[in-house]
N, CA, C and O atoms as a Maestro MAE file, in Angstrom:
{
 s_m_m2io_version
 :::
 2.0.0
}

f_m_ct {
 s_m_title
 :::
 protein
 m_atom[300] {
  # First column is atom index #
  i_m_mmod_type
  r_m_x_coord
  r_m_y_coord
  r_m_z_coord
  i_m_residue_number
  s_m_chain_name
  s_m_pdb_residue_name
  s_m_pdb_atom_name
  i_m_atomic_number
  :::
  1 25 -20.374 -7.114 4.396 1 A "MET " " N  " 7
  2 3 -20.228 -5.571 3.809 1 A "MET " " CA " 6
  3 2 -19.390 -5.260 2.902 1 A "MET " " C  " 6
  4 15 -18.401 -4.693 3.367 1 A "MET " " O  " 8
  5 25 -19.377 -5.422 1.617 2 A "ALA " " N  " 7
  6 3 -18.352 -4.564 1.059 2 A "ALA " " CA " 6
  7 2 -17.561 -2.865 1.716 2 A "ALA " " C  " 6
  8 15 -18.110 -2.046 2.453 2 A "ALA " " O  " 8
  9 25 -16.591 -2.820 1.305 3 A "ARG " " N  " 7
  10 3 -16.002 -1.248 2.031 3 A "ARG " " CA " 6
  11 2 -16.349 -0.999 0.711 3 A "ARG " " C  " 6
  12 15 -16.275 -1.738 -0.270 3 A "ARG " " O  " 8
  13 25 -16.843 0.450 0.851 4 A "LEU " " N  " 7
  14 3 -17.252 1.479 -0.039 4 A "LEU " " CA " 6
  15 2 -16.251 2.274 -1.278 4 A "LEU " " C  " 6
  16 15 -16.429 3.472 -1.060 4 A "LEU " " O  " 8
  17 25 -15.639 2.187 -2.034 5 A "PRO " " N  " 7
  18 3 -15.134 2.716 -2.895 5 A "PRO " " CA " 6
  19 2 -13.786 3.885 -2.062 5 A "PRO " " C  " 6
  20 15 -14.023 4.922 -1.442 5 A "PRO " " O  " 8
  21 25 -12.556 3.322 -2.310 6 A "ARG " " N  " 7
  22 3 -11.781 4.752 -1.855 6 A "ARG " " CA " 6
  23 2 -12.012 6.088 -2.564 6 A "ARG " " C  " 6
  24 15 -12.362 5.928 -3.733 6 A "ARG " " O  " 8
  25 25 -11.928 7.161 -2.234 7 A "LEU " " N  " 7
  26 3 -12.112 8.870 -3.019 7 A "LEU " " CA " 6
  27 2 -10.158 8.773 -2.986 7 A "LEU " " C  " 6
  28 15 -9.293 8.365 -2.212 7 A "LEU " " O  " 8
  29 25 -10.239 9.476 -4.439 8 A "ASP " " N  " 7
  30 3 -9.664 8.880 -5.184 8 A "ASP " " CA " 6
  31 2 -8.741 10.331 -5.699 8 A "ASP " " C  " 6
  32 15 -8.318 10.420 -6.852 8 A "ASP " " O  " 8
  33 25 -8.493 11.530 -4.549 9 A "LEU " " N  " 7
  34 3 -8.167 12.462 -5.140 9 A "LEU " " CA " 6
  35 2 -6.107 13.030 -5.619 9 A "LEU " " C  " 6
  36 15 -5.217 13.410 -4.857 9 A "LEU " " O  " 8
  37 25 -6.096 12.865 -6.832 10 A "PRO " " N  " 7
  38 3 -4.650 13.383 -7.493 10 A "PRO " " CA " 6
  39 2 -3.958 14.052 -6.151 10 A "PRO " " C  " 6
  40 15 -4.293 14.862 -5.286 10 A "PRO " " O  " 8
  41 25 -2.937 13.345 -6.433 11 A "GLY " " N  " 7
  42 3 -1.954 14.862 -4.535 11 A "GLY " " CA " 6
  43 2 -2.660 14.631 -3.054 11 A "GLY " " C  " 6
  44 15 -2.271 15.015 -1.951 11 A "GLY " " O  " 8
  45 25 -3.318 14.204 -3.257 12 A "ILE " " N  " 7
  46 3 -3.954 13.622 -1.770 12 A "ILE " " CA " 6
  47 2 -3.498 12.881 -1.267 12 A "ILE " " C  " 6
  48 15 -4.021 11.807 -1.562 12 A "ILE " " O  " 8
  49 25 -2.368 12.736 -0.271 13 A "ALA " " N  " 7
  50 3 -1.904 11.314 0.373 13 A "ALA " " CA " 6
  51 2 -3.669 10.333 0.626 13 A "ALA " " C  " 6
  52 15 -4.893 10.377 0.497 13 A "ALA " " O  " 8
  53 25 -2.754 9.722 0.966 14 A "GLN " " N  " 7
  54 3 -4.056 8.237 1.013 14 A "GLN " " CA " 6
  55 2 -3.215 6.855 2.235 14 A "GLN " " C  " 6
  56 15 -2.407 5.966 1.968 14 A "GLN " " O  " 8
  57 25 -3.911 7.267 3.628 15 A "HIS " " N  " 7
  58 3 -3.692 6.457 4.539 15 A "HIS " " CA " 6
  59 2 -3.972 4.552 3.982 15 A "HIS " " C  " 6
  60 15 -4.881 4.300 3.192 15 A "HIS " " O  " 8
  61 25 -3.689 4.202 4.155 16 A "ILE " " N  " 7
  62 3 -4.041 2.490 3.170 16 A "ILE " " CA " 6
  63 2 -3.436 1.799 4.330 16 A "ILE " " C  " 6
  64 15 -2.255 1.885 4.667 16 A "ILE " " O  " 8
  65 25 -4.633 0.903 5.075 17 A "ILE " " N  " 7
  66 3 -4.495 -0.905 5.555 17 A "ILE " " CA " 6
  67 2 -4.563 -2.149 5.112 17 A "ILE " " C  " 6
  68 15 -5.624 -2.709 4.835 17 A "ILE " " O  " 8
  69 25 -3.539 -2.613 5.027 18 A "GLN " " N  " 7
  70 3 -3.392 -3.902 4.513 18 A "GLN " " CA " 6
  71 2 -3.246 -4.453 5.604 18 A "GLN " " C  " 6
  72 15 -2.429 -4.129 6.466 18 A "GLN " " O  " 8
  73 25 -4.588 -5.959 5.685 19 A "ARG " " N  " 7
  74 3 -4.743 -6.978 7.167 19 A "ARG " " CA " 6
  75 2 -4.324 -8.107 6.650 19 A "ARG " " C  " 6
  76 15 -4.904 -8.323 5.586 19 A "ARG " " O  " 8
  77 25 -3.546 -8.948 6.946 20 A "GLY " " N  " 7
  78 3 -3.868 -10.763 6.866 20 A "GLY " " CA " 6
  79 2 -5.661 -11.267 7.509 20 A "GLY " " C  " 6
  80 15 -6.132 -10.970 8.608 20 A "GLY " " O  " 8
  81 25 -6.173 -11.882 6.670 21 A "ASN " " N  " 7
  82 3 -7.048 -12.836 6.763 21 A "ASN " " CA " 6
  83 2 -7.255 -13.335 7.884 21 A "ASN " " C  " 6
  84 15 -6.526 -14.302 8.103 21 A "ASN " " O  " 8
  85 25 -8.088 -13.027 8.850 22 A "ASP " " N  " 7
  86 3 -9.108 -13.617 9.972 22 A "ASP " " CA " 6
  87 2 -7.474 -13.219 10.997 22 A "ASP " " C  " 6
  88 15 -6.930 -14.079 11.690 22 A "ASP " " O  " 8
  89 25 -6.938 -11.747 10.858 23 A "ARG " " N  " 7
  90 3 -5.735 -11.218 11.838 23 A "ARG " " CA " 6
  91 2 -4.592 -12.255 11.715 23 A "ARG " " C  " 6
  92 15 -3.757 -12.471 12.594 23 A "ARG " " O  " 8
  93 25 -4.679 -13.007 10.240 24 A "GLN " " N  " 7
  94 3 -3.451 -14.062 10.841 24 A "GLN " " CA " 6
  95 2 -1.515 -12.990 10.623 24 A "GLN " " C  " 6
  96 15 -1.061 -11.848 10.545 24 A "GLN " " O  " 8
  97 25 -1.195 -14.085 10.625 25 A "ALA " " N  " 7
  98 3 0.561 -13.017 10.282 25 A "ALA " " CA " 6
  99 2 0.643 -12.665 8.472 25 A "ALA " " C  " 6
  100 15 0.408 -13.407 7.518 25 A "ALA " " O  " 8
  101 25 0.869 -11.913 8.501 26 A "CYS " " N  " 7
  102 3 1.743 -11.242 7.074 26 A "CYS " " CA " 6
  103 2 2.016 -11.734 6.666 26 A "CYS " " C  " 6
  104 15 1.572 -12.355 5.700 26 A "CYS " " O  " 8
  105 25 3.723 -11.747 7.627 27 A "PHE " " N  " 7
  106 3 5.081 -11.672 7.640 27 A "PHE " " CA " 6
  107 2 4.890 -12.872 8.971 27 A "PHE " " C  " 6
  108 15 4.083 -12.843 9.900 27 A "PHE " " O  " 8
  109 25 6.386 -14.314 8.526 28 A "ALA " " N  " 7
  110 3 6.762 -15.632 8.839 28 A "ALA " " CA " 6
  111 2 7.923 -15.103 9.751 28 A "ALA " " C  " 6
  112 15 8.208 -15.440 10.900 28 A "ALA " " O  " 8
  113 25 8.552 -14.125 8.875 29 A "ASP " " N  " 7
  114 3 10.004 -13.736 8.954 29 A "ASP " " CA " 6
  115 2 10.472 -12.364 8.559 29 A "ASP " " C  " 6
  116 15 9.914 -11.373 8.086 29 A "ASP " " O  " 8
  117 25 11.551 -12.628 8.879 30 A "ASP " " N  " 7
  118 3 12.117 -11.100 7.744 30 A "ASP " " CA " 6
  119 2 12.511 -11.470 6.358 30 A "ASP " " C  " 6
  120 15 12.603 -10.590 5.502 30 A "ASP " " O  " 8
  121 25 12.719 -12.558 6.121 31 A "ALA " " N  " 7
  122 3 12.645 -12.616 4.627 31 A "ALA " " CA " 6
  123 2 11.253 -12.993 3.911 31 A "ALA " " C  " 6
  124 15 11.073 -13.699 2.919 31 A "ALA " " O  " 8
  125 25 10.032 -12.093 4.967 32 A "ASP " " N  " 7
  126 3 8.535 -12.279 3.680 32 A "ASP " " CA " 6
  127 2 8.142 -10.874 3.721 32 A "ASP " " C  " 6
  128 15 7.287 -10.387 2.981 32 A "ASP " " O  " 8
  129 25 9.372 -9.683 5.399 33 A "ASN " " N  " 7
  130 3 8.787 -8.527 5.032 33 A "ASN " " CA " 6
  131 2 9.829 -8.304 4.451 33 A "ASN " " C  " 6
  132 15 9.836 -7.074 4.513 33 A "ASN " " O  " 8
  133 25 10.771 -8.591 3.899 34 A "LEU " " N  " 7
  134 3 12.006 -7.652 2.794 34 A "LEU " " CA " 6
  135 2 11.693 -8.140 1.514 34 A "LEU " " C  " 6
  136 15 12.445 -7.843 0.586 34 A "LEU " " O  " 8
  137 25 10.304 -9.127 1.235 35 A "HIS " " N  " 7
  138 3 10.265 -9.419 -0.301 35 A "HIS " " CA " 6
  139 2 8.935 -8.345 -0.248 35 A "HIS " " C  " 6
  140 15 8.453 -7.975 -1.318 35 A "HIS " " O  " 8
  141 25 8.449 -7.932 0.855 36 A "TYR " " N  " 7
  142 3 7.486 -7.403 0.449 36 A "TYR " " CA " 6
  143 2 7.344 -5.522 0.274 36 A "TYR " " C  " 6
  144 15 6.495 -4.831 -0.288 36 A "TYR " " O  " 8
  145 25 8.667 -5.149 1.083 37 A "ARG " " N  " 7
  146 3 9.403 -3.677 0.646 37 A "ARG " " CA " 6
  147 2 9.702 -3.928 -0.264 37 A "ARG " " C  " 6
  148 15 9.580 -2.950 -1.001 37 A "ARG " " O  " 8
  149 25 10.335 -5.316 -1.099 38 A "GLN " " N  " 7
  150 3 11.200 -4.830 -2.412 38 A "GLN " " CA " 6
  151 2 9.317 -5.166 -3.416 38 A "GLN " " C  " 6
  152 15 8.786 -4.537 -4.332 38 A "GLN " " O  " 8
  153 25 9.129 -5.687 -3.089 39 A "GLU " " N  " 7
  154 3 7.904 -5.138 -3.949 39 A "GLU " " CA " 6
  155 2 6.494 -4.299 -4.159 39 A "GLU " " C  " 6
  156 15 5.747 -4.190 -5.132 39 A "GLU " " O  " 8
  157 25 6.444 -3.544 -2.307 40 A "LEU " " N  " 7
  158 3 5.774 -2.293 -2.914 40 A "LEU " " CA " 6
  159 2 6.642 -1.362 -3.433 40 A "LEU " " C  " 6
  160 15 6.275 -0.535 -4.268 40 A "LEU " " O  " 8
  161 25 7.727 -1.426 -3.021 41 A "GLY " " N  " 7
  162 3 8.703 -0.483 -3.593 41 A "GLY " " CA " 6
  163 2 8.565 -0.201 -5.615 41 A "GLY " " C  " 6
  164 15 8.790 0.663 -6.464 41 A "GLY " " O  " 8
  165 25 8.024 -1.674 -5.478 42 A "GLU " " N  " 7
  166 3 8.772 -2.024 -7.666 42 A "GLU " " CA " 6
  167 2 7.430 -1.479 -7.693 42 A "GLU " " C  " 6
  168 15 7.195 -0.545 -8.459 42 A "GLU " " O  " 8
  169 25 6.558 -1.934 -6.975 43 A "ALA " " N  " 7
  170 3 5.241 -1.413 -7.278 43 A "ALA " " CA " 6
  171 2 4.439 -0.220 -7.116 43 A "ALA " " C  " 6
  172 15 3.393 -0.046 -7.742 43 A "ALA " " O  " 8
  173 25 5.087 0.901 -5.980 44 A "ALA " " N  " 7
  174 3 4.853 2.966 -5.999 44 A "ALA " " CA " 6
  175 2 5.313 3.255 -7.443 44 A "ALA " " C  " 6
  176 15 4.625 3.690 -8.366 44 A "ALA " " O  " 8
  177 25 6.834 2.868 -7.447 45 A "LEU " " N  " 7
  178 3 7.239 2.757 -8.750 45 A "LEU " " CA " 6
  179 2 6.248 2.806 -10.602 45 A "LEU " " C  " 6
  180 15 6.014 3.610 -11.505 45 A "LEU " " O  " 8
  181 25 5.984 1.374 -10.243 46 A "LYS " " N  " 7
  182 3 5.324 1.122 -11.479 46 A "LYS " " CA " 6
  183 2 3.890 1.940 -12.463 46 A "LYS " " C  " 6
  184 15 3.436 2.283 -13.555 46 A "LYS " " O  " 8
  185 25 3.693 1.845 -10.645 47 A "HIS " " N  " 7
  186 3 2.170 2.857 -10.910 47 A "HIS " " CA " 6
  187 2 2.212 4.817 -10.247 47 A "HIS " " C  " 6
  188 15 1.310 5.520 -9.792 47 A "HIS " " O  " 8
  189 25 3.869 5.132 -10.532 48 A "GLY " " N  " 7
  190 3 3.497 6.553 -10.187 48 A "GLY " " CA " 6
  191 2 2.889 7.438 -8.550 48 A "GLY " " C  " 6
  192 15 2.618 8.570 -8.149 48 A "GLY " " O  " 8
  193 25 2.938 5.904 -8.024 49 A "CYS " " N  " 7
  194 3 2.610 6.756 -6.764 49 A "CYS " " CA " 6
  195 2 3.668 6.608 -5.454 49 A "CYS " " C  " 6
  196 15 4.147 5.627 -4.884 49 A "CYS " " O  " 8
  197 25 3.839 8.584 -5.190 50 A "ALA " " N  " 7
  198 3 5.234 8.371 -3.738 50 A "ALA " " CA " 6
  199 2 4.548 7.735 -2.836 50 A "ALA " " C  " 6
  200 15 3.368 7.709 -2.487 50 A "ALA " " O  " 8
  201 25 6.194 6.870 -2.307 51 A "LEU " " N  " 7
  202 3 5.465 6.421 -0.621 51 A "LEU " " CA " 6
  203 2 5.891 7.030 -0.058 51 A "LEU " " C  " 6
  204 15 7.040 7.251 -0.441 51 A "LEU " " O  " 8
  205 25 5.511 7.753 1.134 52 A "HIS " " N  " 7
  206 3 5.531 8.609 2.200 52 A "HIS " " CA " 6
  207 2 6.486 7.779 2.836 52 A "HIS " " C  " 6
  208 15 7.686 7.560 2.674 52 A "HIS " " O  " 8
  209 25 5.376 7.280 3.806 53 A "ALA " " N  " 7
  210 3 5.892 6.447 4.878 53 A "ALA " " CA " 6
  211 2 5.581 5.100 4.981 53 A "ALA " " C  " 6
  212 15 4.839 5.007 4.003 53 A "ALA " " O  " 8
  213 25 5.629 3.588 5.641 54 A "TYR " " N  " 7
  214 3 5.200 2.800 5.484 54 A "TYR " " CA " 6
  215 2 5.293 1.898 7.557 54 A "TYR " " C  " 6
  216 15 6.062 2.331 8.415 54 A "TYR " " O  " 8
  217 25 4.668 1.135 7.704 55 A "VAL " " N  " 7
  218 3 5.063 0.190 9.227 55 A "VAL " " CA " 6
  219 2 4.335 -0.912 8.842 55 A "VAL " " C  " 6
  220 15 3.196 -0.951 8.376 55 A "VAL " " O  " 8
  221 25 4.892 -1.559 9.016 56 A "LEU " " N  " 7
  222 3 5.281 -3.290 8.714 56 A "LEU " " CA " 6
  223 2 5.129 -3.521 10.260 56 A "LEU " " C  " 6
  224 15 5.905 -3.053 11.093 56 A "LEU " " O  " 8
  225 25 3.539 -4.653 10.673 57 A "MET " " N  " 7
  226 3 3.421 -5.109 11.724 57 A "MET " " CA " 6
  227 2 3.540 -6.469 11.268 57 A "MET " " C  " 6
  228 15 3.769 -6.694 10.079 57 A "MET " " O  " 8
  229 25 3.368 -7.654 12.343 58 A "THR " " N  " 7
  230 3 3.149 -8.615 12.466 58 A "THR " " CA " 6
  231 2 1.631 -9.183 11.215 58 A "THR " " C  " 6
  232 15 1.603 -9.874 10.196 58 A "THR " " O  " 8
  233 25 0.357 -8.276 12.190 59 A "ASN " " N  " 7
  234 3 -0.541 -9.215 10.961 59 A "ASN " " CA " 6
  235 2 -0.918 -8.012 10.150 59 A "ASN " " C  " 6
  236 15 -1.619 -8.321 9.187 59 A "ASN " " O  " 8
  237 25 -0.687 -6.860 10.243 60 A "HIS " " N  " 7
  238 3 -1.256 -5.960 8.885 60 A "HIS " " CA " 6
  239 2 0.026 -4.528 8.465 60 A "HIS " " C  " 6
  240 15 0.979 -4.599 9.241 60 A "HIS " " O  " 8
  241 25 0.113 -3.758 7.794 61 A "ALA " " N  " 7
  242 3 0.979 -2.723 7.339 61 A "ALA " " CA " 6
  243 2 -0.417 -1.534 6.846 61 A "ALA " " C  " 6
  244 15 -1.561 -1.752 6.446 61 A "ALA " " O  " 8
  245 25 0.404 -0.166 7.129 62 A "HIS " " N  " 7
  246 3 -0.154 0.897 7.055 62 A "HIS " " CA " 6
  247 2 0.638 1.576 6.183 62 A "HIS " " C  " 6
  248 15 1.689 1.881 6.746 62 A "HIS " " O  " 8
  249 25 0.587 2.005 4.873 63 A "LEU " " N  " 7
  250 3 1.129 2.114 3.774 63 A "LEU " " CA " 6
  251 2 0.743 4.200 4.129 63 A "LEU " " C  " 6
  252 15 -0.210 4.447 4.868 63 A "LEU " " O  " 8
  253 25 1.512 5.330 3.570 64 A "LEU " " N  " 7
  254 3 0.988 6.625 3.230 64 A "LEU " " CA " 6
  255 2 1.584 6.639 1.558 64 A "LEU " " C  " 6
  256 15 2.765 6.476 1.251 64 A "LEU " " O  " 8
  257 25 0.550 6.854 0.686 65 A "LEU " " N  " 7
  258 3 1.114 7.400 -0.748 65 A "LEU " " CA " 6
  259 2 -0.172 8.021 -1.160 65 A "LEU " " C  " 6
  260 15 -1.361 7.795 -0.934 65 A "LEU " " O  " 8
  261 25 0.537 8.925 -1.878 66 A "THR " " N  " 7
  262 3 0.091 9.831 -2.611 66 A "THR " " CA " 6
  263 2 0.100 9.390 -4.027 66 A "THR " " C  " 6
  264 15 1.173 8.985 -4.474 66 A "THR " " O  " 8
  265 25 -1.174 9.416 -4.967 67 A "PRO " " N  " 7
  266 3 -1.175 8.787 -6.484 67 A "PRO " " CA " 6
  267 2 -0.536 9.733 -6.765 67 A "PRO " " C  " 6
  268 15 -0.072 10.663 -6.105 67 A "PRO " " O  " 8
  269 25 -0.510 9.260 -8.597 68 A "ARG " " N  " 7
  270 3 -0.058 10.476 -9.869 68 A "ARG " " CA " 6
  271 2 -0.961 11.160 -9.427 68 A "ARG " " C  " 6
  272 15 -1.807 11.067 -8.538 68 A "ARG " " O  " 8
  273 25 -0.330 12.642 -11.002 69 A "PRO " " N  " 7
  274 3 -1.742 13.062 -11.110 69 A "PRO " " CA " 6
  275 2 -2.056 12.667 -11.933 69 A "PRO " " C  " 6
  276 15 -1.496 11.985 -12.790 69 A "PRO " " O  " 8
  277 25 -3.725 13.295 -11.737 70 A "GLU " " N  " 7
  278 3 -4.286 12.671 -13.182 70 A "GLU " " CA " 6
  279 2 -4.073 11.967 -14.444 70 A "GLU " " C  " 6
  280 15 -4.205 10.859 -14.964 70 A "GLU " " O  " 8
  281 25 -3.695 13.111 -14.670 71 A "ARG " " N  " 7
  282 3 -3.557 13.050 -17.091 71 A "ARG " " CA " 6
  283 2 -2.336 11.522 -16.827 71 A "ARG " " C  " 6
  284 15 -1.550 11.029 -16.018 71 A "ARG " " O  " 8
  285 25 -2.974 11.325 -18.260 72 A "GLY " " N  " 7
  286 3 -2.131 10.006 -18.120 72 A "GLY " " CA " 6
  287 2 -2.684 8.477 -17.107 72 A "GLY " " C  " 6
  288 15 -2.164 7.394 -17.373 72 A "GLY " " O  " 8
  289 25 -3.105 8.518 -16.665 73 A "ARG " " N  " 7
  290 3 -3.881 7.446 -15.545 73 A "ARG " " CA " 6
  291 2 -4.701 6.429 -15.758 73 A "ARG " " C  " 6
  292 15 -5.888 6.702 -15.936 73 A "ARG " " O  " 8
  293 25 -4.258 4.996 -15.792 74 A "ARG " " N  " 7
  294 3 -5.338 3.994 -15.578 74 A "ARG " " CA " 6
  295 2 -6.614 4.033 -14.906 74 A "ARG " " C  " 6
  296 15 -6.488 4.306 -13.712 74 A "ARG " " O  " 8
  297 25 -7.377 3.914 -15.149 75 A "LYS " " N  " 7
  298 3 -8.317 2.998 -14.373 75 A "LYS " " CA " 6
  299 2 -8.844 1.916 -14.477 75 A "LYS " " C  " 6
  300 15 -9.580 1.500 -13.582 75 A "LYS " " O  " 8
  :::
 }
 m_bond[299] {
  # First column is bond index #
  i_m_from
  i_m_to
  i_m_order
  :::
  1 1 2 1
  2 2 3 1
  3 3 4 2
  4 3 5 1
  5 5 6 1
  6 6 7 1
  7 7 8 2
  8 7 9 1
  9 9 10 1
  10 10 11 1
  11 11 12 2
  12 11 13 1
  13 13 14 1
  14 14 15 1
  15 15 16 2
  16 15 17 1
  17 17 18 1
  18 18 19 1
  19 19 20 2
  20 19 21 1
  21 21 22 1
  22 22 23 1
  23 23 24 2
  24 23 25 1
  25 25 26 1
  26 26 27 1
  27 27 28 2
  28 27 29 1
  29 29 30 1
  30 30 31 1
  31 31 32 2
  32 31 33 1
  33 33 34 1
  34 34 35 1
  35 35 36 2
  36 35 37 1
  37 37 38 1
  38 38 39 1
  39 39 40 2
  40 39 41 1
  41 41 42 1
  42 42 43 1
  43 43 44 2
  44 43 45 1
  45 45 46 1
  46 46 47 1
  47 47 48 2
  48 47 49 1
  49 49 50 1
  50 50 51 1
  51 51 52 2
  52 51 53 1
  53 53 54 1
  54 54 55 1
  55 55 56 2
  56 55 57 1
  57 57 58 1
  58 58 59 1
  59 59 60 2
  60 59 61 1
  61 61 62 1
  62 62 63 1
  63 63 64 2
  64 63 65 1
  65 65 66 1
  66 66 67 1
  67 67 68 2
  68 67 69 1
  69 69 70 1
  70 70 71 1
  71 71 72 2
  72 71 73 1
  73 73 74 1
  74 74 75 1
  75 75 76 2
  76 75 77 1
  77 77 78 1
  78 78 79 1
  79 79 80 2
  80 79 81 1
  81 81 82 1
  82 82 83 1
  83 83 84 2
  84 83 85 1
  85 85 86 1
  86 86 87 1
  87 87 88 2
  88 87 89 1
  89 89 90 1
  90 90 91 1
  91 91 92 2
  92 91 93 1
  93 93 94 1
  94 94 95 1
  95 95 96 2
  96 95 97 1
  97 97 98 1
  98 98 99 1
  99 99 100 2
  100 99 101 1
  101 101 102 1
  102 102 103 1
  103 103 104 2
  104 103 105 1
  105 105 106 1
  106 106 107 1
  107 107 108 2
  108 107 109 1
  109 109 110 1
  110 110 111 1
  111 111 112 2
  112 111 113 1
  113 113 114 1
  114 114 115 1
  115 115 116 2
  116 115 117 1
  117 117 118 1
  118 118 119 1
  119 119 120 2
  120 119 121 1
  121 121 122 1
  122 122 123 1
  123 123 124 2
  124 123 125 1
  125 125 126 1
  126 126 127 1
  127 127 128 2
  128 127 129 1
  129 129 130 1
  130 130 131 1
  131 131 132 2
  132 131 133 1
  133 133 134 1
  134 134 135 1
  135 135 136 2
  136 135 137 1
  137 137 138 1
  138 138 139 1
  139 139 140 2
  140 139 141 1
  141 141 142 1
  142 142 143 1
  143 143 144 2
  144 143 145 1
  145 145 146 1
  146 146 147 1
  147 147 148 2
  148 147 149 1
  149 149 150 1
  150 150 151 1
  151 151 152 2
  152 151 153 1
  153 153 154 1
  154 154 155 1
  155 155 156 2
  156 155 157 1
  157 157 158 1
  158 158 159 1
  159 159 160 2
  160 159 161 1
  161 161 162 1
  162 162 163 1
  163 163 164 2
  164 163 165 1
  165 165 166 1
  166 166 167 1
  167 167 168 2
  168 167 169 1
  169 169 170 1
  170 170 171 1
  171 171 172 2
  172 171 173 1
  173 173 174 1
  174 174 175 1
  175 175 176 2
  176 175 177 1
  177 177 178 1
  178 178 179 1
  179 179 180 2
  180 179 181 1
  181 181 182 1
  182 182 183 1
  183 183 184 2
  184 183 185 1
  185 185 186 1
  186 186 187 1
  187 187 188 2
  188 187 189 1
  189 189 190 1
  190 190 191 1
  191 191 192 2
  192 191 193 1
  193 193 194 1
  194 194 195 1
  195 195 196 2
  196 195 197 1
  197 197 198 1
  198 198 199 1
  199 199 200 2
  200 199 201 1
  201 201 202 1
  202 202 203 1
  203 203 204 2
  204 203 205 1
  205 205 206 1
  206 206 207 1
  207 207 208 2
  208 207 209 1
  209 209 210 1
  210 210 211 1
  211 211 212 2
  212 211 213 1
  213 213 214 1
  214 214 215 1
  215 215 216 2
  216 215 217 1
  217 217 218 1
  218 218 219 1
  219 219 220 2
  220 219 221 1
  221 221 222 1
  222 222 223 1
  223 223 224 2
  224 223 225 1
  225 225 226 1
  226 226 227 1
  227 227 228 2
  228 227 229 1
  229 229 230 1
  230 230 231 1
  231 231 232 2
  232 231 233 1
  233 233 234 1
  234 234 235 1
  235 235 236 2
  236 235 237 1
  237 237 238 1
  238 238 239 1
  239 239 240 2
  240 239 241 1
  241 241 242 1
  242 242 243 1
  243 243 244 2
  244 243 245 1
  245 245 246 1
  246 246 247 1
  247 247 248 2
  248 247 249 1
  249 249 250 1
  250 250 251 1
  251 251 252 2
  252 251 253 1
  253 253 254 1
  254 254 255 1
  255 255 256 2
  256 255 257 1
  257 257 258 1
  258 258 259 1
  259 259 260 2
  260 259 261 1
  261 261 262 1
  262 262 263 1
  263 263 264 2
  264 263 265 1
  265 265 266 1
  266 266 267 1
  267 267 268 2
  268 267 269 1
  269 269 270 1
  270 270 271 1
  271 271 272 2
  272 271 273 1
  273 273 274 1
  274 274 275 1
  275 275 276 2
  276 275 277 1
  277 277 278 1
  278 278 279 1
  279 279 280 2
  280 279 281 1
  281 281 282 1
  282 282 283 1
  283 283 284 2
  284 283 285 1
  285 285 286 1
  286 286 287 1
  287 287 288 2
  288 287 289 1
  289 289 290 1
  290 290 291 1
  291 291 292 2
  292 291 293 1
  293 293 294 1
  294 294 295 1
  295 295 296 2
  296 295 297 1
  297 297 298 1
  298 298 299 1
  299 299 300 2
  :::
 }
}
């Protein structure tokens, strides 16, 4: 069953979890971890999200993000 759409409230932080397929590792080594962090930072800037915190585990990641204000937002 598919996940229900996320409730998107501008200005309210969201806890986002990203998991590896079948609980497999997302990060093979430190280089993968560094690349993910670089891409995460660039994506947050590009989409106007405030990245408050993150935790990168071997097979999943936790993000605490706040979406940008509603005006000028693309869907």
